[in-house]
PyMOL commands that place a pseudoatom at each C-alpha (Angstrom):
pseudoatom trace, name=CA, resn=MET, resi=1, chain=A, elem=C, hetatm=0, pos=[148.965, 153.929, 16.901]
pseudoatom trace, name=CA, resn=GLN, resi=2, chain=A, elem=C, hetatm=0, pos=[152.397, 152.606, 16.075]
pseudoatom trace, name=CA, resn=GLN, resi=3, chain=A, elem=C, hetatm=0, pos=[151.725, 150.084, 13.419]
pseudoatom trace, name=CA, resn=ALA, resi=4, chain=A, elem=C, hetatm=0, pos=[152.081, 150.949, 9.529]
pseudoatom trace, name=CA, resn=THR, resi=5, chain=A, elem=C, hetatm=0, pos=[148.585, 149.682, 8.971]
pseudoatom trace, name=CA, resn=THR, resi=6, chain=A, elem=C, hetatm=0, pos=[147.136, 151.721, 11.801]
pseudoatom trace, name=CA, resn=ARG, resi=7, chain=A, elem=C, hetatm=0, pos=[148.614, 154.895, 10.937]
pseudoatom trace, name=CA, resn=LYS, resi=8, chain=A, elem=C, hetatm=0, pos=[147.794, 154.530, 7.088]
pseudoatom trace, name=CA, resn=LEU, resi=9, chain=A, elem=C, hetatm=0, pos=[144.065, 153.490, 7.835]
pseudoatom trace, name=CA, resn=TYR, resi=10, chain=A, elem=C, hetatm=0, pos=[143.750, 156.587, 10.246]
pseudoatom trace, name=CA, resn=ALA, resi=11, chain=A, elem=C, hetatm=0, pos=[145.426, 159.079, 7.741]
pseudoatom trace, name=CA, resn=TYR, resi=12, chain=A, elem=C, hetatm=0, pos=[143.112, 157.789, 5.068]
pseudoatom trace, name=CA, resn=TRP, resi=13, chain=A, elem=C, hetatm=0, pos=[140.017, 157.932, 7.177]
pseudoatom trace, name=CA, resn=ASP, resi=14, chain=A, elem=C, hetatm=0, pos=[141.082, 161.492, 8.570]
pseudoatom trace, name=CA, resn=THR, resi=15, chain=A, elem=C, hetatm=0, pos=[141.424, 162.707, 4.979]
pseudoatom trace, name=CA, resn=ILE, resi=16, chain=A, elem=C, hetatm=0, pos=[138.135, 161.716, 3.882]
pseudoatom trace, name=CA, resn=ARG, resi=17, chain=A, elem=C, hetatm=0, pos=[136.630, 162.635, 6.855]
pseudoatom trace, name=CA, resn=ASN, resi=18, chain=A, elem=C, hetatm=0, pos=[137.633, 166.362, 6.241]
pseudoatom trace, name=CA, resn=GLY, resi=19, chain=A, elem=C, hetatm=0, pos=[136.847, 168.152, 9.359]
pseudoatom trace, name=CA, resn=ARG, resi=20, chain=A, elem=C, hetatm=0, pos=[133.436, 166.279, 10.018]
pseudoatom trace, name=CA, resn=ILE, resi=21, chain=A, elem=C, hetatm=0, pos=[132.600, 163.926, 12.819]
pseudoatom trace, name=CA, resn=ALA, resi=22, chain=A, elem=C, hetatm=0, pos=[132.829, 160.892, 10.512]
pseudoatom trace, name=CA, resn=PRO, resi=23, chain=A, elem=C, hetatm=0, pos=[133.069, 160.117, 6.767]
pseudoatom trace, name=CA, resn=ARG, resi=24, chain=A, elem=C, hetatm=0, pos=[130.211, 158.278, 5.119]
pseudoatom trace, name=CA, resn=ARG, resi=25, chain=A, elem=C, hetatm=0, pos=[130.632, 154.463, 4.481]
pseudoatom trace, name=CA, resn=PHE, resi=26, chain=A, elem=C, hetatm=0, pos=[130.300, 155.141, 0.509]
pseudoatom trace, name=CA, resn=GLU, resi=27, chain=A, elem=C, hetatm=0, pos=[133.117, 157.410, 0.679]
pseudoatom trace, name=CA, resn=ILE, resi=28, chain=A, elem=C, hetatm=0, pos=[135.548, 154.597, 1.507]
pseudoatom trace, name=CA, resn=GLU, resi=29, chain=A, elem=C, hetatm=0, pos=[137.290, 153.437, -1.718]
pseudoatom trace, name=CA, resn=PRO, resi=30, chain=A, elem=C, hetatm=0, pos=[138.644, 149.986, -1.356]
pseudoatom trace, name=CA, resn=ALA, resi=31, chain=A, elem=C, hetatm=0, pos=[141.085, 150.331, -3.905]
pseudoatom trace, name=CA, resn=LYS, resi=32, chain=A, elem=C, hetatm=0, pos=[142.595, 153.470, -2.019]
pseudoatom trace, name=CA, resn=ILE, resi=33, chain=A, elem=C, hetatm=0, pos=[143.624, 151.237, 0.665]
pseudoatom trace, name=CA, resn=SER, resi=34, chain=A, elem=C, hetatm=0, pos=[143.968, 147.903, -1.056]
pseudoatom trace, name=CA, resn=GLU, resi=35, chain=A, elem=C, hetatm=0, pos=[147.362, 147.005, 0.500]
pseudoatom trace, name=CA, resn=LEU, resi=36, chain=A, elem=C, hetatm=0, pos=[145.348, 147.424, 4.341]
pseudoatom trace, name=CA, resn=LEU, resi=37, chain=A, elem=C, hetatm=0, pos=[142.197, 145.463, 3.341]
pseudoatom trace, name=CA, resn=ARG, resi=38, chain=A, elem=C, hetatm=0, pos=[143.293, 142.199, 4.658]
pseudoatom trace, name=CA, resn=ASP, resi=39, chain=A, elem=C, hetatm=0, pos=[143.955, 143.743, 8.080]
pseudoatom trace, name=CA, resn=THR, resi=40, chain=A, elem=C, hetatm=0, pos=[140.588, 145.626, 8.183]
pseudoatom trace, name=CA, resn=PHE, resi=41, chain=A, elem=C, hetatm=0, pos=[136.916, 145.124, 9.091]
pseudoatom trace, name=CA, resn=ILE, resi=42, chain=A, elem=C, hetatm=0, pos=[133.546, 147.139, 9.406]
pseudoatom trace, name=CA, resn=VAL, resi=43, chain=A, elem=C, hetatm=0, pos=[131.260, 146.647, 12.351]
pseudoatom trace, name=CA, resn=GLU, resi=44, chain=A, elem=C, hetatm=0, pos=[127.576, 147.509, 12.194]
pseudoatom trace, name=CA, resn=CYS, resi=45, chain=A, elem=C, hetatm=0, pos=[126.195, 149.293, 15.329]
pseudoatom trace, name=CA, resn=SER, resi=46, chain=A, elem=C, hetatm=0, pos=[122.552, 148.550, 15.778]
pseudoatom trace, name=CA, resn=GLY, resi=47, chain=A, elem=C, hetatm=0, pos=[122.011, 149.102, 19.300]
pseudoatom trace, name=CA, resn=ARG, resi=48, chain=A, elem=C, hetatm=0, pos=[123.768, 149.941, 22.639]
pseudoatom trace, name=CA, resn=LEU, resi=49, chain=A, elem=C, hetatm=0, pos=[125.532, 146.259, 22.929]
pseudoatom trace, name=CA, resn=ALA, resi=50, chain=A, elem=C, hetatm=0, pos=[124.707, 145.103, 19.313]
pseudoatom trace, name=CA, resn=PHE, resi=51, chain=A, elem=C, hetatm=0, pos=[127.960, 145.479, 17.124]
pseudoatom trace, name=CA, resn=ARG, resi=52, chain=A, elem=C, hetatm=0, pos=[128.266, 142.871, 14.376]
pseudoatom trace, name=CA, resn=PHE, resi=53, chain=A, elem=C, hetatm=0, pos=[130.861, 142.146, 11.919]
pseudoatom trace, name=CA, resn=ARG, resi=54, chain=A, elem=C, hetatm=0, pos=[129.511, 143.316, 8.520]
pseudoatom trace, name=CA, resn=LEU, resi=55, chain=A, elem=C, hetatm=0, pos=[132.718, 142.339, 6.662]
pseudoatom trace, name=CA, resn=ALA, resi=56, chain=A, elem=C, hetatm=0, pos=[136.463, 141.373, 7.535]
pseudoatom trace, name=CA, resn=GLY, resi=57, chain=A, elem=C, hetatm=0, pos=[139.635, 141.068, 5.758]
pseudoatom trace, name=CA, resn=THR, resi=58, chain=A, elem=C, hetatm=0, pos=[141.079, 137.784, 4.650]
pseudoatom trace, name=CA, resn=ARG, resi=59, chain=A, elem=C, hetatm=0, pos=[144.150, 138.057, 7.295]
pseudoatom trace, name=CA, resn=VAL, resi=60, chain=A, elem=C, hetatm=0, pos=[141.582, 138.852, 10.049]
pseudoatom trace, name=CA, resn=CYS, resi=61, chain=A, elem=C, hetatm=0, pos=[139.451, 135.993, 9.505]
pseudoatom trace, name=CA, resn=HIS, resi=62, chain=A, elem=C, hetatm=0, pos=[142.672, 133.693, 9.131]
pseudoatom trace, name=CA, resn=HIS, resi=63, chain=A, elem=C, hetatm=0, pos=[143.873, 134.687, 12.437]
pseudoatom trace, name=CA, resn=PHE, resi=64, chain=A, elem=C, hetatm=0, pos=[140.438, 133.289, 13.896]
pseudoatom trace, name=CA, resn=GLY, resi=65, chain=A, elem=C, hetatm=0, pos=[140.037, 130.379, 11.711]
pseudoatom trace, name=CA, resn=ARG, resi=66, chain=A, elem=C, hetatm=0, pos=[136.695, 131.355, 10.765]
pseudoatom trace, name=CA, resn=GLU, resi=67, chain=A, elem=C, hetatm=0, pos=[134.454, 133.829, 8.658]
pseudoatom trace, name=CA, resn=LEU, resi=68, chain=A, elem=C, hetatm=0, pos=[133.702, 136.694, 10.922]
pseudoatom trace, name=CA, resn=ARG, resi=69, chain=A, elem=C, hetatm=0, pos=[130.556, 138.147, 9.049]
pseudoatom trace, name=CA, resn=GLY, resi=70, chain=A, elem=C, hetatm=0, pos=[127.608, 138.325, 11.436]
pseudoatom trace, name=CA, resn=VAL, resi=71, chain=A, elem=C, hetatm=0, pos=[129.854, 137.491, 14.394]
pseudoatom trace, name=CA, resn=ASP, resi=72, chain=A, elem=C, hetatm=0, pos=[129.087, 139.641, 17.724]
pseudoatom trace, name=CA, resn=PHE, resi=73, chain=A, elem=C, hetatm=0, pos=[132.270, 141.838, 17.933]
pseudoatom trace, name=CA, resn=LEU, resi=74, chain=A, elem=C, hetatm=0, pos=[132.343, 141.996, 21.811]
pseudoatom trace, name=CA, resn=SER, resi=75, chain=A, elem=C, hetatm=0, pos=[132.044, 138.123, 21.702]
pseudoatom trace, name=CA, resn=LEU, resi=76, chain=A, elem=C, hetatm=0, pos=[135.614, 138.126, 20.922]
pseudoatom trace, name=CA, resn=TRP, resi=77, chain=A, elem=C, hetatm=0, pos=[136.821, 139.456, 24.138]
pseudoatom trace, name=CA, resn=SER, resi=78, chain=A, elem=C, hetatm=0, pos=[137.305, 137.965, 27.532]
pseudoatom trace, name=CA, resn=LEU, resi=79, chain=A, elem=C, hetatm=0, pos=[134.375, 138.597, 30.008]
pseudoatom trace, name=CA, resn=GLU, resi=80, chain=A, elem=C, hetatm=0, pos=[136.415, 141.018, 31.932]
pseudoatom trace, name=CA, resn=ASP, resi=81, chain=A, elem=C, hetatm=0, pos=[137.021, 143.239, 29.026]
pseudoatom trace, name=CA, resn=ARG, resi=82, chain=A, elem=C, hetatm=0, pos=[133.593, 143.341, 27.260]
pseudoatom trace, name=CA, resn=HIS, resi=83, chain=A, elem=C, hetatm=0, pos=[132.390, 146.137, 29.475]
pseudoatom trace, name=CA, resn=THR, resi=84, chain=A, elem=C, hetatm=0, pos=[135.368, 148.566, 28.570]
pseudoatom trace, name=CA, resn=MET, resi=85, chain=A, elem=C, hetatm=0, pos=[135.128, 147.577, 24.957]
pseudoatom trace, name=CA, resn=SER, resi=86, chain=A, elem=C, hetatm=0, pos=[131.330, 148.181, 24.858]
pseudoatom trace, name=CA, resn=SER, resi=87, chain=A, elem=C, hetatm=0, pos=[132.162, 151.653, 26.592]
pseudoatom trace, name=CA, resn=THR, resi=88, chain=A, elem=C, hetatm=0, pos=[134.694, 152.364, 24.004]
pseudoatom trace, name=CA, resn=LEU, resi=89, chain=A, elem=C, hetatm=0, pos=[132.560, 151.759, 21.139]
pseudoatom trace, name=CA, resn=GLY, resi=90, chain=A, elem=C, hetatm=0, pos=[129.822, 153.640, 22.767]
pseudoatom trace, name=CA, resn=ASN, resi=91, chain=A, elem=C, hetatm=0, pos=[132.069, 156.662, 22.886]
pseudoatom trace, name=CA, resn=ILE, resi=92, chain=A, elem=C, hetatm=0, pos=[132.887, 156.198, 19.262]
pseudoatom trace, name=CA, resn=VAL, resi=93, chain=A, elem=C, hetatm=0, pos=[129.312, 155.974, 18.230]
pseudoatom trace, name=CA, resn=SER, resi=94, chain=A, elem=C, hetatm=0, pos=[127.910, 158.770, 20.341]
pseudoatom trace, name=CA, resn=GLY, resi=95, chain=A, elem=C, hetatm=0, pos=[131.019, 161.362, 20.349]
pseudoatom trace, name=CA, resn=GLY, resi=96, chain=A, elem=C, hetatm=0, pos=[133.097, 160.678, 17.179]
pseudoatom trace, name=CA, resn=ALA, resi=97, chain=A, elem=C, hetatm=0, pos=[136.008, 159.303, 19.057]
pseudoatom trace, name=CA, resn=VAL, resi=98, chain=A, elem=C, hetatm=0, pos=[138.730, 156.908, 17.598]
pseudoatom trace, name=CA, resn=GLY, resi=99, chain=A, elem=C, hetatm=0, pos=[139.351, 153.885, 19.711]
pseudoatom trace, name=CA, resn=HIS, resi=100, chain=A, elem=C, hetatm=0, pos=[142.708, 152.411, 19.505]
pseudoatom trace, name=CA, resn=GLY, resi=101, chain=A, elem=C, hetatm=0, pos=[144.902, 150.144, 21.772]
pseudoatom trace, name=CA, resn=THR, resi=102, chain=A, elem=C, hetatm=0, pos=[146.662, 146.555, 22.005]
pseudoatom trace, name=CA, resn=PHE, resi=103, chain=A, elem=C, hetatm=0, pos=[145.494, 143.215, 23.017]
pseudoatom trace, name=CA, resn=ILE, resi=104, chain=A, elem=C, hetatm=0, pos=[147.148, 139.803, 23.672]
pseudoatom trace, name=CA, resn=ALA, resi=105, chain=A, elem=C, hetatm=0, pos=[145.618, 136.966, 21.883]
pseudoatom trace, name=CA, resn=VAL, resi=106, chain=A, elem=C, hetatm=0, pos=[145.612, 133.225, 22.962]
pseudoatom trace, name=CA, resn=THR, resi=107, chain=A, elem=C, hetatm=0, pos=[145.145, 130.067, 21.105]
pseudoatom trace, name=CA, resn=GLN, resi=108, chain=A, elem=C, hetatm=0, pos=[143.772, 126.757, 22.520]
pseudoatom trace, name=CA, resn=SER, resi=109, chain=A, elem=C, hetatm=0, pos=[147.610, 125.635, 23.039]
pseudoatom trace, name=CA, resn=ASN, resi=110, chain=A, elem=C, hetatm=0, pos=[148.141, 128.744, 25.150]
pseudoatom trace, name=CA, resn=ARG, resi=111, chain=A, elem=C, hetatm=0, pos=[150.350, 130.404, 22.351]
pseudoatom trace, name=CA, resn=GLU, resi=112, chain=A, elem=C, hetatm=0, pos=[150.244, 134.258, 22.534]
pseudoatom trace, name=CA, resn=ALA, resi=113, chain=A, elem=C, hetatm=0, pos=[150.600, 136.939, 20.049]
pseudoatom trace, name=CA, resn=VAL, resi=114, chain=A, elem=C, hetatm=0, pos=[150.237, 140.899, 20.572]
pseudoatom trace, name=CA, resn=PHE, resi=115, chain=A, elem=C, hetatm=0, pos=[148.041, 142.922, 18.353]
pseudoatom trace, name=CA, resn=GLU, resi=116, chain=A, elem=C, hetatm=0, pos=[147.385, 146.611, 17.720]
pseudoatom trace, name=CA, resn=PHE, resi=117, chain=A, elem=C, hetatm=0, pos=[143.775, 147.692, 16.817]
pseudoatom trace, name=CA, resn=ALA, resi=118, chain=A, elem=C, hetatm=0, pos=[142.149, 150.887, 15.444]
pseudoatom trace, name=CA, resn=LEU, resi=119, chain=A, elem=C, hetatm=0, pos=[138.340, 151.687, 15.703]
pseudoatom trace, name=CA, resn=LEU, resi=120, chain=A, elem=C, hetatm=0, pos=[137.222, 154.517, 13.320]
pseudoatom trace, name=CA, resn=PRO, resi=121, chain=A, elem=C, hetatm=0, pos=[133.716, 155.942, 13.066]
pseudoatom trace, name=CA, resn=LEU, resi=122, chain=A, elem=C, hetatm=0, pos=[131.544, 155.931, 9.846]
pseudoatom trace, name=CA, resn=ILE, resi=123, chain=A, elem=C, hetatm=0, pos=[128.252, 156.954, 8.888]
pseudoatom trace, name=CA, resn=HIS, resi=124, chain=A, elem=C, hetatm=0, pos=[126.146, 154.744, 6.740]
pseudoatom trace, name=CA, resn=THR, resi=125, chain=A, elem=C, hetatm=0, pos=[122.741, 155.931, 6.503]
pseudoatom trace, name=CA, resn=GLY, resi=126, chain=A, elem=C, hetatm=0, pos=[121.209, 158.819, 8.119]
pseudoatom trace, name=CA, resn=THR, resi=127, chain=A, elem=C, hetatm=0, pos=[123.275, 161.383, 10.270]
pseudoatom trace, name=CA, resn=ALA, resi=128, chain=A, elem=C, hetatm=0, pos=[124.411, 159.220, 13.090]
pseudoatom trace, name=CA, resn=ILE, resi=129, chain=A, elem=C, hetatm=0, pos=[127.539, 156.995, 13.468]
pseudoatom trace, name=CA, resn=ASN, resi=130, chain=A, elem=C, hetatm=0, pos=[126.372, 153.456, 12.603]
pseudoatom trace, name=CA, resn=ARG, resi=131, chain=A, elem=C, hetatm=0, pos=[129.515, 151.699, 11.324]
pseudoatom trace, name=CA, resn=ILE, resi=132, chain=A, elem=C, hetatm=0, pos=[132.900, 151.494, 12.620]
pseudoatom trace, name=CA, resn=LEU, resi=133, chain=A, elem=C, hetatm=0, pos=[135.844, 150.816, 10.210]
pseudoatom trace, name=CA, resn=GLY, resi=134, chain=A, elem=C, hetatm=0, pos=[138.770, 148.685, 12.281]
pseudoatom trace, name=CA, resn=SER, resi=135, chain=A, elem=C, hetatm=0, pos=[142.047, 147.221, 11.742]
pseudoatom trace, name=CA, resn=ILE, resi=136, chain=A, elem=C, hetatm=0, pos=[143.866, 144.514, 13.692]
pseudoatom trace, name=CA, resn=THR, resi=137, chain=A, elem=C, hetatm=0, pos=[147.595, 143.924, 13.048]
pseudoatom trace, name=CA, resn=ALA, resi=138, chain=A, elem=C, hetatm=0, pos=[149.965, 141.690, 14.713]
pseudoatom trace, name=CA, resn=ILE, resi=139, chain=A, elem=C, hetatm=0, pos=[153.036, 143.193, 16.197]
pseudoatom trace, name=CA, resn=ASP, resi=140, chain=A, elem=C, hetatm=0, pos=[156.094, 141.293, 15.663]
pseudoatom trace, name=CA, resn=ALA, resi=141, chain=A, elem=C, hetatm=0, pos=[153.861, 138.485, 14.336]
pseudoatom trace, name=CA, resn=PRO, resi=142, chain=A, elem=C, hetatm=0, pos=[155.027, 135.086, 15.541]
pseudoatom trace, name=CA, resn=PHE, resi=143, chain=A, elem=C, hetatm=0, pos=[155.954, 132.107, 13.173]
pseudoatom trace, name=CA, resn=TRP, resi=144, chain=A, elem=C, hetatm=0, pos=[152.882, 130.185, 14.097]
pseudoatom trace, name=CA, resn=LEU, resi=145, chain=A, elem=C, hetatm=0, pos=[150.402, 132.761, 13.317]
pseudoatom trace, name=CA, resn=GLY, resi=146, chain=A, elem=C, hetatm=0, pos=[147.512, 131.598, 11.262]
pseudoatom trace, name=CA, resn=ALA, resi=147, chain=A, elem=C, hetatm=0, pos=[148.618, 127.712, 12.009]
pseudoatom trace, name=CA, resn=GLU, resi=148, chain=A, elem=C, hetatm=0, pos=[146.304, 127.916, 15.245]
pseudoatom trace, name=CA, resn=PRO, resi=149, chain=A, elem=C, hetatm=0, pos=[143.323, 129.910, 15.403]
pseudoatom trace, name=CA, resn=LEU, resi=150, chain=A, elem=C, hetatm=0, pos=[142.750, 132.877, 18.133]
pseudoatom trace, name=CA, resn=ILE, resi=151, chain=A, elem=C, hetatm=0, pos=[140.154, 131.687, 20.614]
pseudoatom trace, name=CA, resn=ALA, resi=152, chain=A, elem=C, hetatm=0, pos=[140.355, 134.819, 23.171]
pseudoatom trace, name=CA, resn=LEU, resi=153, chain=A, elem=C, hetatm=0, pos=[141.485, 138.365, 23.356]
pseudoatom trace, name=CA, resn=GLU, resi=154, chain=A, elem=C, hetatm=0, pos=[142.470, 140.272, 26.475]
pseudoatom trace, name=CA, resn=LEU, resi=155, chain=A, elem=C, hetatm=0, pos=[143.091, 144.002, 26.498]
pseudoatom trace, name=CA, resn=ARG, resi=156, chain=A, elem=C, hetatm=0, pos=[146.772, 145.374, 27.371]
pseudoatom trace, name=CA, resn=ASP, resi=157, chain=A, elem=C, hetatm=0, pos=[145.367, 149.038, 26.886]
pseudoatom trace, name=CA, resn=VAL, resi=158, chain=A, elem=C, hetatm=0, pos=[142.798, 151.146, 25.289]
pseudoatom trace, name=CA, resn=GLY, resi=159, chain=A, elem=C, hetatm=0, pos=[142.340, 154.560, 24.627]
pseudoatom trace, name=CA, resn=LEU, resi=160, chain=A, elem=C, hetatm=0, pos=[140.332, 157.061, 22.810]
pseudoatom trace, name=CA, resn=HIS, resi=161, chain=A, elem=C, hetatm=0, pos=[141.549, 159.928, 20.418]
pseudoatom trace, name=CA, resn=TRP, resi=162, chain=A, elem=C, hetatm=0, pos=[139.464, 162.779, 19.758]
pseudoatom trace, name=CA, resn=PRO, resi=163, chain=A, elem=C, hetatm=0, pos=[140.510, 163.990, 16.020]
pseudoatom trace, name=CA, resn=ASP, resi=164, chain=A, elem=C, hetatm=0, pos=[139.218, 167.576, 16.563]
pseudoatom trace, name=CA, resn=GLY, resi=165, chain=A, elem=C, hetatm=0, pos=[140.311, 167.643, 20.464]
pseudoatom trace, name=CA, resn=LEU, resi=166, chain=A, elem=C, hetatm=0, pos=[136.934, 167.222, 21.727]
pseudoatom trace, name=CA, resn=PRO, resi=167, chain=A, elem=C, hetatm=0, pos=[133.780, 164.900, 21.730]
pseudoatom trace, name=CA, resn=ALA, resi=168, chain=A, elem=C, hetatm=0, pos=[131.245, 166.073, 19.136]
pseudoatom trace, name=CA, resn=PHE, resi=169, chain=A, elem=C, hetatm=0, pos=[128.764, 166.766, 21.775]
pseudoatom trace, name=CA, resn=LEU, resi=170, chain=A, elem=C, hetatm=0, pos=[130.916, 169.485, 23.930]
pseudoatom trace, name=CA, resn=ALA, resi=171, chain=A, elem=C, hetatm=0, pos=[131.547, 173.067, 22.864]
pseudoatom trace, name=CA, resn=THR, resi=172, chain=A, elem=C, hetatm=0, pos=[134.879, 173.658, 21.229]
pseudoatom trace, name=CA, resn=ASN, resi=173, chain=A, elem=C, hetatm=0, pos=[135.571, 176.960, 22.641]
pseudoatom trace, name=CA, resn=ASN, resi=174, chain=A, elem=C, hetatm=0, pos=[135.469, 175.711, 26.245]
pseudoatom trace, name=CA, resn=ALA, resi=175, chain=A, elem=C, hetatm=0, pos=[139.041, 174.990, 27.671]
pseudoatom trace, name=CA, resn=ASP, resi=176, chain=A, elem=C, hetatm=0, pos=[137.713, 173.453, 30.912]
pseudoatom trace, name=CA, resn=ALA, resi=177, chain=A, elem=C, hetatm=0, pos=[135.489, 171.097, 29.149]
pseudoatom trace, name=CA, resn=ALA, resi=178, chain=A, elem=C, hetatm=0, pos=[138.421, 169.953, 26.751]
pseudoatom trace, name=CA, resn=LEU, resi=179, chain=A, elem=C, hetatm=0, pos=[140.338, 169.166, 29.846]
pseudoatom trace, name=CA, resn=HIS, resi=180, chain=A, elem=C, hetatm=0, pos=[137.580, 167.452, 31.410]
pseudoatom trace, name=CA, resn=ALA, resi=181, chain=A, elem=C, hetatm=0, pos=[136.926, 165.315, 28.139]
pseudoatom trace, name=CA, resn=ARG, resi=182, chain=A, elem=C, hetatm=0, pos=[140.427, 164.312, 27.979]
pseudoatom trace, name=CA, resn=GLN, resi=183, chain=A, elem=C, hetatm=0, pos=[140.419, 163.102, 31.284]
pseudoatom trace, name=CA, resn=GLN, resi=184, chain=A, elem=C, hetatm=0, pos=[137.157, 161.399, 31.273]
pseudoatom trace, name=CA, resn=PHE, resi=185, chain=A, elem=C, hetatm=0, pos=[137.138, 159.568, 28.053]
pseudoatom trace, name=CA, resn=ARG, resi=186, chain=A, elem=C, hetatm=0, pos=[140.816, 158.268, 28.194]
pseudoatom trace, name=CA, resn=VAL, resi=187, chain=A, elem=C, hetatm=0, pos=[140.883, 154.590, 29.300]
pseudoatom trace, name=CA, resn=VAL, resi=188, chain=A, elem=C, hetatm=0, pos=[143.935, 152.777, 29.925]
pseudoatom trace, name=CA, resn=GLN, resi=189, chain=A, elem=C, hetatm=0, pos=[144.129, 149.140, 31.189]
pseudoatom trace, name=CA, resn=GLY, resi=190, chain=A, elem=C, hetatm=0, pos=[147.120, 146.780, 31.503]
pseudoatom trace, name=CA, resn=GLY, resi=191, chain=A, elem=C, hetatm=0, pos=[148.074, 143.116, 31.975]
pseudoatom trace, name=CA, resn=LEU, resi=192, chain=A, elem=C, hetatm=0, pos=[144.727, 141.504, 32.553]
pseudoatom trace, name=CA, resn=SER, resi=193, chain=A, elem=C, hetatm=0, pos=[145.113, 137.907, 34.017]
pseudoatom trace, name=CA, resn=ARG, resi=194, chain=A, elem=C, hetatm=0, pos=[144.167, 135.064, 31.829]
pseudoatom trace, name=CA, resn=SER, resi=195, chain=A, elem=C, hetatm=0, pos=[143.251, 132.690, 34.603]
pseudoatom trace, name=CA, resn=ASN, resi=196, chain=A, elem=C, hetatm=0, pos=[139.723, 132.365, 33.588]
pseudoatom trace, name=CA, resn=HIS, resi=197, chain=A, elem=C, hetatm=0, pos=[140.725, 130.639, 30.168]
pseudoatom trace, name=CA, resn=ARG, resi=198, chain=A, elem=C, hetatm=0, pos=[142.950, 128.262, 31.667]
for i in range(1, 198): cmd.bond("trace and resi %d" % i, "trace and resi %d" % (i + 1))
show_as sticks, trace
zoom trace
């Protein structure tokens, strides 16, 4: 997590989390992160493969050239990457992980831009994680960004971070479990081909 937006959003989320697996949705105060709102979004988790945008910031929507509310989050990704992203989202929902990484975004005319993203767990109702607070930030934004809508995303890398060192379902005093969790749940992928889009 290198971009200022990502770091600030994570710091705010972690502060209001206050040691819990995730903060509650109503604890997010937009006024406290007003400078970040254009690059943020909230996804609703209503099933194993059901992740839909509840809202998305103006700059995020502008990048895609459309309103994203109600759009399937997984549909934005290349077919090759949907399994990886659904697995990442599953670990966020089930274990309180934070997802992060970078991706290449492609336009119809094959222009490319690189983005960083973060995915942070939230609780809306009940006690289970059922929302995700996210951000998408351009890295060295090209001059044309926003003039052409992004039509495909391809992961460069994606990883999981456990704010308290372990998934929520593992005992915190087991060092072997901690090592195993870090090895098992960190996912790294690089440079995927865009041949299916061209």
